[in-house]
C-alpha positions in Angstrom: 134.2 134.2 136.6 136.4 134.7 140.3 139.5 133.6 138.3 139.0 136.6 135.5 138.1 138.5 138.4 141.3 138.7 140.2 143.4 138.7 137.1 141.7 142.1 136.6 142.5 143.1 140.0 146.1 142.0 139.5 146.4 144.3 136.3 144.6 147.2 137.4 146.6 147.2 140.8 149.9 146.2 140.3 150.9 148.1 143.0 149.6 145.4 145.6 152.1 143.4 145.1 154.3 146.0 146.7 152.3 147.0 149.8 152.7 142.7 150.2 156.1 143.4 150.4 155.9 146.2 152.8 153.7 144.5 155.3 157.0 141.9 155.2 159.4 144.6 156.2 157.2 146.5 158.7 156.5 142.7 160.7 160.3 142.5 160.6 160.3 145.9 162.4 158.9 144.6 165.8 158.8 141.7 167.7 156.2 139.6 170.0 152.7 141.0 170.7 153.3 144.2 169.2 154.5 142.5 165.7 151.3 140.6 165.4 148.8 143.3 166.0 150.7 145.6 163.4 150.8 142.7 160.9 147.2 142.2 161.5 146.0 145.6 161.1 148.0 145.8 158.0 146.6 142.6 156.5 142.9 143.4 156.9 143.4 146.7 155.3 144.6 145.0 152.6 141.7 142.5 152.2 139.4 145.5 152.3 141.2 146.9 149.5 141.2 143.7 147.4 137.5 143.5 148.2 136.4 146.9 146.9 139.0 146.2 143.6 136.8 143.0 142.9 133.5 144.6 143.2 134.5 147.5 140.9 135.8 145.0 138.6 132.5 142.9 138.5 130.0 145.4 138.0 132.2 147.2 134.9 132.4 143.4 133.4 129.6 142.5 131.1 127.6 139.5 131.5 128.8 136.1 129.7 126.9 135.3 126.4 125.0 132.2 126.7 126.2 129.6 123.7 122.1 128.7 123.2 119.1 131.3 123.3 116.5 130.6 126.6 113.4 129.0 125.5 110.6 131.4 125.8 107.5 130.2 127.3 104.4 130.1 125.3 102.1 133.1 125.9 99.3 132.2 127.9 95.7 133.1 126.0 93.3 135.7 127.2 90.1 136.1 127.0 90.6 138.9 124.1 93.0 137.3 122.0 92.5 133.5 121.0 95.2 131.3 120.5 97.0 131.7 117.2 96.1 127.8 116.2 92.0 129.4 116.1 93.2 131.3 113.2 93.8 128.5 110.8 90.9 126.2 112.1 89.0 125.2 109.1 85.4 126.1 108.7 82.1 124.4 109.5 81.9 122.9 106.1 85.4 121.4 106.7 87.0 123.2 103.5 90.5 124.2 103.5 91.4 127.8 103.9 91.6 129.9 101.1 93.5 133.3 100.4 91.0 135.9 100.8 92.9 138.6 98.8 92.1 136.3 95.8 89.1 136.4 94.0 89.4 133.2 92.1 90.1 131.6 95.5 87.1 132.9 97.0 85.2 131.7 94.2 86.8 128.0 94.9 85.5 128.0 98.4 81.9 127.5 97.0 82.9 125.0 95.0 84.5 122.5 97.3 86.0 119.1 95.5 83.3 115.8 95.1 82.5 114.1 98.0 85.5 111.4 98.9 84.2 109.9 102.2 84.8 106.3 102.4 81.6 104.2 101.2 79.8 102.4 103.9 80.8 99.1 105.2 78.8 97.1 105.2 76.9 97.9 102.0 73.5 99.4 102.7 70.4 98.2 100.2 68.2 101.2 100.1 64.2 100.2 98.3 62.9 102.9 96.3 59.6 103.2 95.1 59.2 104.1 91.4 55.9 104.7 89.6 55.4 102.0 86.7 58.8 101.3 84.7 60.0 105.0 85.6 60.6 107.7 83.2 62.1 111.2 82.7 61.4 112.4 86.2 63.5 109.7 87.6 66.2 110.3 84.9 68.7 111.6 88.2 68.4 108.6 89.5 69.2 106.2 86.3 72.3 108.7 85.6 73.5 107.9 89.2 73.0 104.4 89.2 74.5 103.8 85.9 77.9 106.1 86.9 78.2 104.2 89.7 77.7 106.9 92.2 75.1 104.7 94.7 77.9 102.3 94.9 81.0 104.9 95.5 78.8 105.8 98.9 78.5 101.9 99.9 74.9 101.9 98.6 72.7 99.7 96.6 69.9 100.9 94.8 66.6 98.7 94.5 63.9 99.9 92.7 60.3 98.9 93.6 57.3 99.5 91.4 54.0 101.1 92.4 51.0 102.5 90.3 51.6 106.1 91.9 53.6 108.0 94.7 50.4 108.1 96.6 50.2 104.3 96.8 53.8 104.6 98.1 52.4 106.2 101.2 51.7 103.1 103.5 55.0 101.7 103.0 57.2 104.9 103.4 55.0 105.5 106.7 56.2 102.1 108.2 59.7 102.4 106.8 59.4 99.1 104.8 60.3 101.5 101.9 63.1 103.7 102.4 62.3 106.2 99.4 59.8 106.9 96.9 59.6 109.5 93.8 56.6 110.5 91.7 54.1 112.7 90.9 52.7 115.1 93.4 49.2 114.3 94.3 46.6 115.6 97.3 47.4 111.9 99.5 50.8 113.1 100.0 49.4 116.3 101.6 47.3 114.4 103.4 49.6 112.1 104.8 51.2 115.0 106.1 48.2 116.0 107.6 47.5 112.5 109.5 51.3 113.0 110.9 52.8 110.2 108.4 56.3 110.4 109.1 57.8 111.3 105.6 59.1 114.0 104.0 59.7 115.6 100.4 63.2 116.0 100.4 64.2 116.7 96.7 63.5 117.5 93.4 62.4 114.9 90.6 61.0 117.0 88.0 60.0 120.5 87.7 58.8 122.7 84.5 61.9 124.6 84.1 62.4 126.9 81.4 62.7 124.6 77.8 62.8 121.4 80.2 59.4 119.5 81.0 58.5 116.3 80.8 54.7 117.0 80.5 52.6 117.9 77.4 48.8 118.2 76.6 48.7 116.1 73.4 45.9 116.8 71.2 44.7 114.5 68.3 46.6 115.3 65.2 43.0 115.6 63.3 41.7 118.4 65.4 45.0 120.2 65.2 45.1 119.9 61.3 41.8 121.2 61.2 42.1 124.0 63.4 39.3 122.6 65.6 41.9 123.3 68.6 44.0 126.6 68.5 43.5 128.4 71.7 42.7 127.2 75.5 39.3 128.2 75.2 38.8 125.8 72.1 38.9 123.2 74.7 35.2 123.7 75.8 33.2 120.4 75.5 36.5 118.3 74.8 37.0 114.6 76.4 40.8 115.1 78.0 42.0 112.5 79.6 44.1 112.6 82.7 46.2 109.6 84.6 44.7 110.7 88.0 42.7 113.2 89.6 44.0 115.7 92.8 47.6 115.5 91.2 49.7 118.0 89.6 48.7 116.9 86.1 45.1 118.0 87.2 46.7 121.5 88.3 48.2 121.9 85.2 45.0 121.3 83.5 43.3 123.8 85.5 45.8 126.3 84.7 45.5 125.9 81.1 41.7 126.0 81.6 42.1 129.4 83.4 43.9 130.9 80.4 41.0 129.8 78.3 38.2 131.5 80.8 37.3 127.8 81.6 36.3 125.5 84.5 36.0 121.6 84.8 32.5 121.7 84.3 33.1 123.1 80.7 34.9 120.0 79.4 34.7 116.1 79.9 37.4 115.0 82.1 38.3 111.3 82.5 40.8 110.0 84.9 42.2 107.3 82.7 44.0 105.3 85.8 47.6 105.8 84.3 49.7 107.1 81.1 49.4 103.7 79.7 46.1 103.6 77.9 46.3 106.9 77.1 47.6 106.6 73.3 44.8 103.9 72.6 42.3 106.3 73.3 43.7 108.9 71.6 44.1 106.6 68.2 40.2 105.5 68.5 39.2 109.2 69.3 37.4 108.3 72.4 39.3 111.1 73.7 40.2 114.3 71.9 43.1 115.5 74.4 45.6 113.5 77.1 47.9 115.1 79.8 51.0 113.1 79.0 54.5 112.9 79.9 58.0 112.1 78.1 59.1 109.7 76.3 55.4 108.4 75.3 54.5 111.7 73.8 56.9 112.0 71.2 56.4 107.9 70.5 52.7 108.8 70.0 53.8 112.0 68.0 55.9 109.7 65.9 52.9 107.6 65.3 50.7 110.7 64.1 48.5 109.7 66.4 49.2 113.2 68.2 50.7 116.7 68.9 52.3 118.1 71.4 49.9 121.4 71.7 51.5 122.8 75.1 54.4 121.6 77.5 54.1 122.2 81.1 56.8 124.7 81.0 54.5 127.0 78.5 51.7 126.4 80.9 53.0 126.8 84.2 56.6 127.6 84.7 58.4 126.3 87.7 55.5 124.2 89.0 56.5 121.1 90.7 55.2 118.0 89.2 57.6 115.2 90.9 59.3 114.9 94.0 61.7 112.5 96.0 60.2 111.5 99.7 62.1 109.8 102.2 60.7 107.7 105.2 61.4 109.6 108.8 63.0 105.8 109.8 65.5 106.2 106.7 65.6 109.9 107.3 67.6 108.7 110.7 70.5 107.1 108.7 73.8 107.7 107.4 72.5 106.2 104.0 70.1 108.8 103.6 72.7 111.7 103.6 75.2 109.4 101.1 71.9 108.9 98.9 71.3 112.6 98.1 75.2 112.8 97.6 75.0 110.3 94.8 71.3 111.6 93.6 72.7 115.1 92.9 75.8 113.9 91.3 73.6 111.9 89.0 71.0 114.8 88.1 74.5 117.2 87.6 75.7 114.7 84.7 72.4 114.7 83.4 72.2 118.8 83.4 75.5 119.0 82.1 74.3 116.6 79.1 71.4 118.6 78.1 72.4 122.0 79.1 76.4 122.0 78.2 76.4 119.0 75.9 79.0 117.2 77.7 79.1 112.9 77.6 75.8 113.4 76.2 75.8 110.6 73.9 76.7 108.5 77.1 74.1 109.8 79.1 71.7 109.7 76.4 72.4 105.8 76.4 72.0 105.6 80.0 68.6 107.0 79.5 67.9 105.0 76.6 68.0 101.8 78.3 66.5 103.1 81.7 63.3 104.0 79.2 63.6 101.2 76.8 63.9 103.4 74.1 65.9 104.3 71.0 69.0 106.9 71.6 67.0 109.1 68.8 63.7 108.8 71.3 65.6 111.0 73.6 67.5 113.1 71.8 63.6 114.5 70.1 61.7 114.4 73.4 61.8 116.9 76.0 63.3 116.3 78.9 62.3 116.7 82.6 63.6 119.9 84.5 65.8 118.8 87.2 67.0 121.3 89.5 70.8 120.5 89.5 71.2 121.6 93.3 68.5 119.3 94.0 66.2 121.6 96.1 62.1 121.2 95.5 60.7 124.5 94.7 58.8 125.6 97.7 56.5 128.2 96.4 55.0 125.8 93.9 54.5 123.0 96.7 52.4 125.2 98.8 50.5 126.7 95.8 49.8 123.2 95.0 48.2 122.8 98.5 46.2 126.0 97.6 44.9 124.0 94.9 43.8 121.1 96.6 42.2 123.1 99.3 39.8 124.8 96.9 38.6 121.6 95.7 38.2 119.7 98.5 40.8 117.4 97.9 42.5 118.4 101.3 40.7 119.8 104.0 43.5 120.8 106.3 46.3 122.7 105.6 49.9 121.6 106.2 52.9 123.8 107.0 56.3 123.6 105.1 58.2 122.1 107.9 55.6 119.0 107.5 56.3 118.5 104.0 59.6 119.3 103.1 63.3 118.4 104.6 66.1 120.1 103.2 69.0 118.9 105.4 69.9 116.1 103.3 70.1 118.5 99.8 72.1 120.9 102.0 74.8 118.0 103.2 75.2 117.1 99.6 76.1 120.8 98.8 78.6 120.8 101.3 80.2 118.2 100.1 79.9 119.2 96.1 79.4 123.0 96.2 76.5 124.3 94.0 76.3 123.8 90.0 78.1 126.0 87.7 75.7 126.8 84.7 79.0 128.4 82.8 
């Protein structure tokens, strides 16, 4: 830079060279001390002049351009403006960000891809209680197991047979049984009132429109003769229930109410399960039986009885069966994984019977599980299973009101004491909500 400046000074001040020669000549005109003083004065004047010219040249010269641009230090975030990285932070459900301007993309946010979590390692065996040999209320589990959804989550399903959901309560309370499913009974509410550590976590069967696996079966001769046409015609009849203080009793109470009747107006018999009902109808020891599928279709095929009224016709949206977790199991990762697999099974079931999707395969699974021919599955009325997994809370509380009115319960419990939706919500974060389209 100095060299360039000197060049500019020289180019702008050619007369400087001439001044230097003048200094030399002037010095020759004197001798001794006078000569030295005169030369020094002239040299000082020359230096001052050169310095002034150099300063002018520097001031008028542009700054040299660097070969690379300087790196700008990152700006520190302020309280008013968060770092830019925050803008791309995933949502709490861990779904990738979608463009807000595209309606289709916004809709996709509510339907995440299927869960892809690695299976639990080591695998976990889940002991799940079931009533008898199972039935249509266990369809979601049957499909999930056959489709490999439990294995996909690192789980092994082990079914343990009980006579009723109420009979599972002690094993659920101790954690010996991880999960259970079956018809709602007063015993479930009373256990909650006693503080037994278990909760309803999902739907297992509900009386949805056109879906209900519960039916009032009336002897065929009573239908053919016109003896029973209306609910009021049940007066004085012998009616079989699989158990009292149960969801089936609530259903019977509803049909009585429609006919202006009470339980005192008929002969209601607790027959102790479903197995004896076909025989009781055939030998005419009972006139009506509250029965479930596929038994109801099999009895109708034999000409013994007719499906007179179904659950969805009597009490729409009634919760008839539920899935329950023990408190110990509820604290595990396996409990969340179990629900993901279960709801995937429920959705395959709904796809088959609502959308006719892979129906042959699902029918074959259910025929094998229920040990009946496939045509029975096709002709029977299927259980209502919520494809999003939730049990019907209003119905659960309404059933409690009934049990309190009959004395089957003496202490009211809150919904929080009965139901825990966190596992269904976890599964929906993984799977998204079901599309009925």
